[in-house]
N, C-alpha and C positions, 0 to 999 in steps of 0.2 A: 608595348613598344620595347625593343631590346636596346640595351646600352651596355657599355663596358662598365664593370663593377668597381666600386671603391670597397674592396674586400679586405678585411683585416683577419689574416689567418690565425692570429693569436687568440682573438676573441670570437672568431667565426661569426661576426656580426655583419649584416648588410643593411642597406637603407631600409627604413620601416616601410612595410607595405609592398615589398618586392621580394622576388625569389632570385637567388644567385645560383647560376648553373655553371659548373666547372666541367670542361670538356678537353678532349685530347687535342693537343697542338704539337706539331712536329713536322719533319720533312715529308711525311707520307700521309698526313691527314689534313682536313680542312676545318677551319673554324666556322661557327655560325655566321659571323658578321664579316662580309667581304672586306670592308674598309679596315676593320680591326685586324683581320688576317694580313692584309697587305702591309700595314704599319709594323706588325710584329716580324713577319718573315720576308716581306718584299716580293714583288712579282718575280724577280730573277730566281728565287729559290725553286719555284716551279713544280716540284714533284709531289703533288697532292693526290691522294685517293679522293675522288670527287664526291664521296658520300660516306659518312660515318653513322653508326646506329644512334648517335645523339640527335639525328634528324627527327626521330619519333617524339621525344619529349619537346623538342623545338616546335614541331607542328602542333602538339597538344597545347602548349603555352599560347601560341598565336590563335588557335581555334577558340580557346577559352577567354581570350583577351585579358590574360593575367600579366601584369607588369613583371619583367624579369631583367636581370643583369647578367653579363658574361664575364668570366674570368678564364684566362687561358691556363692550361697546364702543358708545359713544354717537356715532352718526353725525350726529345733530342738532347736536352740538358740534364736528364736524370730526374724527370717528374718534378719540375720546379714551377712554382707560381711566379708571377711577374717580379715580386720583390726578392726572389731567391729562396723562399721558404719551400721545404719539402712538402709535396702534395700529400704524402702519406700521413702528415700531421693533421690533415683535414679528413682524409678518407684512408684508413689503414689498409683497405683492400688494394689500393694503389691503381685503380682503374676508373675510367669515367664512362658516362656522365655521373655527376653527383649533384644533388640539389641541396643547397644550403638555405634553410628557412630563416626568417627574420628573428627567431628566438635562438638561433645558433645551432639548432639540430641539423644533422646531415642525413639526407635520404639518398639511397643508392638503389640500383637495379631498375632498368628502364621500364619493365612491365609493371613495377610497383609505382614508380614515379608518375607514369601517365594516369594511373587511377587516382592518385592523390591530386594531381592537377585537375582532373575532371570533376572531382568532388568539391574543389574550391568554387566551381561554377556549375552547379547541377543543372541550371537552366540551359546550359550549352548542349545538353543531350549527349555529351561525349562518353558517358557511361550510364548504364541503368542504375537505379537506386540501390543502395546497399541493402542486403537482406533479401533481395528479389532473386528469383531463379534466373531471370535474364542477366543479372550481374554474374551469376555463376557461369553462364554461357560465355560472357565476355572474358572471364578469367580463364576459362577453358581454351578460348582462342589465343589469348595472350601467352599462355604457357606453351601451346602448340607452336606458335610462331617463334618463341624464344628458343625452345629446345630442338624442334625438328627442322626449322627453316634457318633462323639466324645462326645458331651454332653449326647447323649442317653446312652452311656456306664456308665455314672457316678453312677447310682444306683447299678450297678453290682460290682463296686469297693468299695462301702461303706459298713460299718458294721451295719447300722441302718435299711436298707430295709429288710423286711422279705422275706422268700422264695417264698411266693405266689406272691408278687409284683415283685420280680426279674424274676419270670417265665413270667409274662406279659411283662416286659421290654425286656426280651430276645426274645420273639415272635415278638414284634414290630421291634426290631433291625434286626431280621432275614428277615422280609419283606422288610426292607430298603436295606439290603444287596442283596436280590434277585433282587431288582431294579437295583443295580449296575451290577450284573451279566448279566442281560438282556441287558443292554447298552454296555456291553463288547463283545457281540456276533459279531464275524467277525473282532474284533479289538485286537491289542496287549495291548493298554493302553486306558485310559479314553477318550482321545481326538483323538485317531487314532493309528498310528504306532510310535508315538514319546512320549517318557517319559516326563512328566511334573511334576511340583511341586504338582499337585493334586494327582498323583500316589504316591509321597513321603509321602503325608498325609495319603493316604489309607494304607500304610505300617504300620503306627502306629495303625490304627483302626483294621486291620486284626490280627496283633500280639496281641493286647489287647483282642480282641474277643477270640482267641485261649487260651490265658492265663487264663482269668476269667471263661470261660465256660468249659475248659478242653476238648474242641472239636476241630476238624479240621474246617477250614473255610467252609462256606456253599458251596453246589454244584455250579459249574460254576465259582468259584473264586480261586480254587486251583492252576491252571496253571498260572493265573495272579499273584498270590501271589509269587509263585516260580520264576517267571520271574523278578519281582521287586527285590527279595532277591539276585538274581544272579548278579545284577549290581555291578561293582567294587566299586563305591562310597558308595553304600548301605552296602556292605560287610565291607568296611573300617569303616563306622560309627558304625555298630553293633560290630565290633571287639573292637573299641575304648571304647564302652560302656560296654564291657564285656559280650556281648550277642552272641548267636550262630544263 
């Protein structure tokens, strides 16, 4: 269950037995927790991008049934935590999400965070066992999604790229998504019939593609997309973020 965190940035300590996740909050992004978001920014603020990449570890946490807490990072006020502390004192990289462990260590990079979460609850099946070739395949997919799809979407989200460049980017992304669709033939999920953290990451990519292109996901991915969205943990995460 998610809750707002009692996070002390000086000590980096959180409640024992919980994970503390820090995420982007500002006029163009949305928090995990709808009630928390409304209390911080108010409904009237309004201008939120309806999906951030922090959705991926959010889904992983819910799929694994790992207790976690939320702390906002307000980029509109210069990367500030709720008490005014500079977020870079917690994560010098200056971006989110970041996972603060109960011993004070900070973990960043979504593709790494989701594997850590999966390994907390190996019985969840969210990741193959460490040392197996299947785990290497999972890492292959996570790296592909991070570099070729997630980062590849960036020009479509910005205001500086012109329409001609965005058209080229969109075509390149479509070819990468076609590769995903080809690899899903005869399978329910990327690694077979078991949902993994790679599929949770693909949820972010497919939702963002639909949002920025105003199009349905490419052929061969529609049933896969719907299958992911139908999962109870995914529904809970989307509901908590105020998404449908």
